[in-house]
FIBA-94310 format. One line per 4 residues: number of its first residue (from 1); their letters; for each residue x, y, z of N, C-alpha, C. Coordinates in nm, 2 decimals. Example, Ala and Ser with C-alpha at 12.3 -4.5 7.8 and 13.67 -1.06 7.14 Angstrom:
2
1> as> 1.32,-0.57,0.78,1.23,-0.45,0.78,1.32,-0.33,0.78  1.28,-0.22,0.71,1.37,-0.11,0.71,1.29,0.00,0.79
REM end
This chain:
118
1> mlfq> 9.17,5.81,-3.40,9.15,5.67,-3.40,9.15,5.62,-3.25  9.06,5.54,-3.22,9.05,5.48,-3.09,9.09,5.34,-3.08  9.18,5.30,-2.99,9.23,5.17,-2.98,9.15,5.09,-2.88  9.15,5.13,-2.76,9.07,5.08,-2.65,9.05,5.19,-2.55
5> sgga> 8.99,5.17,-2.44,8.96,5.27,-2.35,9.09,5.35,-2.31  9.20,5.28,-2.29,9.32,5.35,-2.26,9.38,5.43,-2.38  9.36,5.37,-2.50,9.41,5.43,-2.62,9.33,5.56,-2.65  9.21,5.57,-2.61,9.12,5.68,-2.64,9.18,5.80,-2.56
9> vvts> 9.22,5.78,-2.44,9.28,5.89,-2.36,9.41,5.94,-2.43  9.49,5.85,-2.47,9.62,5.89,-2.53,9.59,5.96,-2.66  9.50,5.91,-2.74,9.47,5.97,-2.87,9.41,6.11,-2.85  9.32,6.12,-2.76,9.26,6.25,-2.74,9.36,6.35,-2.68
13> tiva> 9.45,6.31,-2.60,9.55,6.39,-2.55,9.65,6.44,-2.66  9.68,6.35,-2.75,9.77,6.39,-2.86,9.70,6.49,-2.95  9.58,6.47,-2.98,9.50,6.56,-3.07,9.49,6.69,-3.00  9.46,6.70,-2.87,9.45,6.82,-2.80,9.58,6.90,-2.80
17> kaav> 9.69,6.83,-2.78,9.82,6.90,-2.78,9.85,6.95,-2.91  9.82,6.88,-3.02,9.85,6.92,-3.15,9.77,7.05,-3.19  9.65,7.06,-3.13,9.56,7.17,-3.17,9.60,7.30,-3.09  9.68,7.28,-2.99,9.72,7.40,-2.91,9.86,7.43,-2.95
21> akps> 9.88,7.55,-3.02,10.01,7.59,-3.07,10.08,7.67,-2.96  10.21,7.67,-2.97,10.29,7.75,-2.88,10.25,7.89,-2.89  10.24,7.96,-2.78,10.20,8.11,-2.78,10.29,8.19,-2.87  10.42,8.16,-2.86,10.52,8.24,-2.94,10.50,8.22,-3.09
25> eqqs> 10.45,8.11,-3.13,10.43,8.08,-3.27,10.30,8.14,-3.32  10.20,8.16,-3.24,10.07,8.21,-3.28,10.05,8.36,-3.26  10.12,8.42,-3.17,10.11,8.56,-3.14,10.19,8.64,-3.24  10.12,8.75,-3.29,10.20,8.84,-3.37,10.29,8.93,-3.29
29> snql> 10.39,8.99,-3.35,10.48,9.07,-3.28,10.42,9.21,-3.25  10.48,9.27,-3.15,10.43,9.41,-3.11,10.45,9.50,-3.23  10.55,9.49,-3.31,10.57,9.57,-3.42,10.46,9.56,-3.53  10.42,9.44,-3.56,10.31,9.42,-3.66,10.18,9.47,-3.60
33> qrli> 10.16,9.45,-3.47,10.04,9.50,-3.41,10.03,9.65,-3.41  10.14,9.72,-3.39,10.14,9.86,-3.40,10.11,9.91,-3.54  10.17,9.84,-3.64,10.14,9.88,-3.78,9.99,9.86,-3.81  9.93,9.75,-3.76,9.79,9.73,-3.79,9.70,9.83,-3.71
37> ethq> 9.74,9.86,-3.59,9.67,9.97,-3.51,9.68,10.10,-3.58  9.80,10.13,-3.63,9.82,10.26,-3.70,9.73,10.27,-3.83  9.72,10.16,-3.90,9.64,10.15,-4.02,9.49,10.17,-3.98  9.45,10.10,-3.88,9.31,10.11,-3.84,9.27,10.25,-3.80
41> aayg> 9.36,10.32,-3.73,9.34,10.46,-3.69,9.34,10.55,-3.81  9.43,10.53,-3.91,9.44,10.61,-4.03,9.31,10.58,-4.11  9.27,10.46,-4.12,9.14,10.43,-4.19,9.02,10.50,-4.13  9.02,10.49,-4.00,8.91,10.56,-3.93,8.91,10.71,-3.95
45> afgk> 9.03,10.77,-3.95,9.04,10.91,-3.97,9.01,10.95,-4.12  9.04,10.86,-4.21,9.01,10.88,-4.35,8.86,10.88,-4.37  8.79,10.79,-4.31,8.64,10.79,-4.32,8.58,10.91,-4.26  8.63,10.95,-4.15,8.58,11.07,-4.08,8.60,11.20,-4.16
49> vfrd> 8.71,11.21,-4.22,8.74,11.33,-4.31,8.64,11.33,-4.43  8.62,11.21,-4.49,8.53,11.21,-4.60,8.39,11.24,-4.57  8.35,11.21,-4.44,8.21,11.24,-4.40,8.19,11.38,-4.35  8.31,11.45,-4.32,8.30,11.58,-4.27,8.28,11.68,-4.38
53> vrad> 8.16,11.75,-4.38,8.13,11.84,-4.48,8.22,11.97,-4.48  8.29,11.99,-4.37,8.38,12.11,-4.37,8.52,12.08,-4.42  8.55,11.95,-4.44,8.68,11.91,-4.49,8.69,11.95,-4.64  8.81,12.00,-4.67,8.83,12.04,-4.81,8.92,11.93,-4.88
57> rsdr> 8.95,11.95,-5.01,9.02,11.85,-5.09,9.15,11.82,-5.03  9.23,11.92,-4.98,9.36,11.89,-4.93,9.35,11.80,-4.80  9.24,11.82,-4.72,9.22,11.73,-4.60,9.20,11.59,-4.65  9.12,11.57,-4.75,9.08,11.44,-4.80,9.21,11.37,-4.86
61> eras> 9.28,11.45,-4.93,9.40,11.39,-5.00,9.51,11.35,-4.89  9.52,11.43,-4.79,9.62,11.40,-4.68,9.57,11.28,-4.60  9.44,11.27,-4.57,9.39,11.15,-4.50,9.41,11.02,-4.59  9.39,11.04,-4.72,9.40,10.92,-4.81,9.55,10.88,-4.82
65> rdee> 9.64,10.98,-4.82,9.79,10.94,-4.83,9.83,10.88,-4.69  9.78,10.93,-4.58,9.81,10.87,-4.45,9.77,10.72,-4.44  9.64,10.70,-4.49,9.59,10.56,-4.49,9.67,10.47,-4.58  9.70,10.52,-4.70,9.77,10.44,-4.79,9.91,10.41,-4.74
69> kall> 9.98,10.51,-4.68,10.11,10.49,-4.62,10.11,10.38,-4.51  10.01,10.39,-4.43,9.99,10.29,-4.32,9.97,10.15,-4.38  9.89,10.14,-4.48,9.86,10.01,-4.54,9.99,9.95,-4.61  10.06,10.04,-4.68,10.18,9.99,-4.74,10.29,9.94,-4.64
73> aica> 10.28,10.00,-4.52,10.38,9.96,-4.42,10.35,9.82,-4.37  10.22,9.78,-4.37,10.18,9.64,-4.34,10.22,9.55,-4.45  10.20,9.59,-4.57,10.24,9.51,-4.69,10.39,9.49,-4.69  10.46,9.59,-4.65,10.61,9.58,-4.65,10.67,9.50,-4.54
77> ypav> 10.59,9.48,-4.43,10.64,9.41,-4.31,10.68,9.27,-4.35  10.81,9.23,-4.32,10.86,9.10,-4.35,10.82,9.00,-4.24  10.70,8.94,-4.26,10.64,8.85,-4.16,10.72,8.72,-4.16  10.81,8.69,-4.07,10.89,8.57,-4.07,10.83,8.47,-3.97
81> aegd> 10.79,8.51,-3.86,10.73,8.42,-3.76,10.59,8.38,-3.80  10.55,8.26,-3.75,10.42,8.21,-3.79,10.31,8.30,-3.74  10.31,8.35,-3.62,10.21,8.45,-3.58,10.20,8.57,-3.66  10.31,8.62,-3.70,10.31,8.74,-3.79,10.26,8.71,-3.93
85> rlak> 10.29,8.60,-3.98,10.24,8.56,-4.11,10.09,8.54,-4.11  10.04,8.48,-4.01,9.89,8.46,-3.99,9.82,8.59,-3.97  9.87,8.68,-3.88,9.81,8.81,-3.85,9.81,8.90,-3.98  9.93,8.90,-4.05,9.94,8.98,-4.17,9.84,8.93,-4.27
89> aryl> 9.84,8.80,-4.30,9.75,8.75,-4.40,9.60,8.77,-4.37  9.57,8.75,-4.24,9.43,8.77,-4.20,9.39,8.92,-4.22  9.47,9.01,-4.17,9.44,9.15,-4.18,9.43,9.19,-4.33  9.52,9.15,-4.41,9.52,9.19,-4.55,9.40,9.13,-4.63
93> leie> 9.36,9.01,-4.59,9.25,8.95,-4.65,9.12,9.03,-4.61  9.11,9.08,-4.49,9.00,9.17,-4.46,9.00,9.30,-4.54  9.12,9.35,-4.56,9.13,9.47,-4.64,9.09,9.44,-4.79  9.14,9.33,-4.84,9.11,9.29,-4.98,8.96,9.26,-5.00
97> arge> 8.90,9.21,-4.89,8.75,9.18,-4.90,8.67,9.31,-4.92  8.72,9.42,-4.87,8.66,9.55,-4.88,8.69,9.61,-5.02  8.78,9.54,-5.09,8.81,9.59,-5.22,8.92,9.70,-5.22  9.00,9.71,-5.11,9.09,9.82,-5.09,9.24,9.78,-5.10
101> ldlp> 9.26,9.66,-5.14,9.40,9.61,-5.16,9.42,9.60,-5.31  9.41,9.71,-5.38,9.39,9.71,-5.52,9.49,9.78,-5.61  9.59,9.85,-5.54,9.69,9.92,-5.62,9.81,9.83,-5.65  9.87,9.86,-5.77,9.99,9.78,-5.80,10.10,9.79,-5.69
105> ehmq> 10.10,9.91,-5.62,10.20,9.93,-5.52,10.18,9.83,-5.40  10.05,9.79,-5.38,10.02,9.70,-5.27,10.08,9.56,-5.30  10.06,9.51,-5.42,10.10,9.38,-5.46,10.26,9.38,-5.47  10.32,9.48,-5.53,10.46,9.49,-5.54,10.53,9.49,-5.41
109> tllr> 10.47,9.57,-5.32,10.53,9.58,-5.18,10.51,9.45,-5.11  10.40,9.39,-5.12,10.37,9.26,-5.05,10.47,9.15,-5.10  10.48,9.15,-5.23,10.58,9.05,-5.29,10.72,9.07,-5.25  10.76,9.20,-5.24,10.90,9.23,-5.20,10.92,9.19,-5.05
113> stms> 10.81,9.20,-4.97,10.83,9.17,-4.83,10.86,9.02,-4.81  10.82,8.94,-4.91,10.85,8.80,-4.89,10.99,8.77,-4.92  11.06,8.86,-4.99,11.20,8.84,-5.02,11.29,8.91,-4.91  11.24,8.99,-4.82,11.31,9.06,-4.72,11.37,8.97,-4.62
117> kr> 11.48,9.01,-4.57,11.54,8.94,-4.46,11.54,9.03,-4.34  11.52,8.98,-4.22,11.53,9.07,-4.10,11.67,9.10,-4.06
REM end
C-alpha cells in the first residue's frame, strides 16, 4: 500500500525486510544436510549397481537396503528449526514425486519424527 512518496519508501522497506528471513531460520542444520548427502550418495550407488551387468542379486539387495536406510534416517530426523523443516519437506517431496516415498515404514517414521523431542 502506498501512502505518499515518503510512505512508498517505508512500505517497500517493510516488505523487503519481511521477505528476507534470518539466515539461522532458513538454513538447514549440518546434521540434516549430511543425512541428505548420504541419501543422495546411496541413491546414486543404488542406480549404479542396478545398471551394472556384473552386479549380482546380493549387490542389488545391499544397495537397496543402504538407500532405504538413508531415506529412513531423513524421515526420522526431528526437524524442529524452520530451516530444517523446509529442507526436509522439500527433499521428501522430491523423493515422493519420483514415487519412492511409498513404504509404510516411510510414513510411520515420518509421523514419529514429528513427535520426537531433541
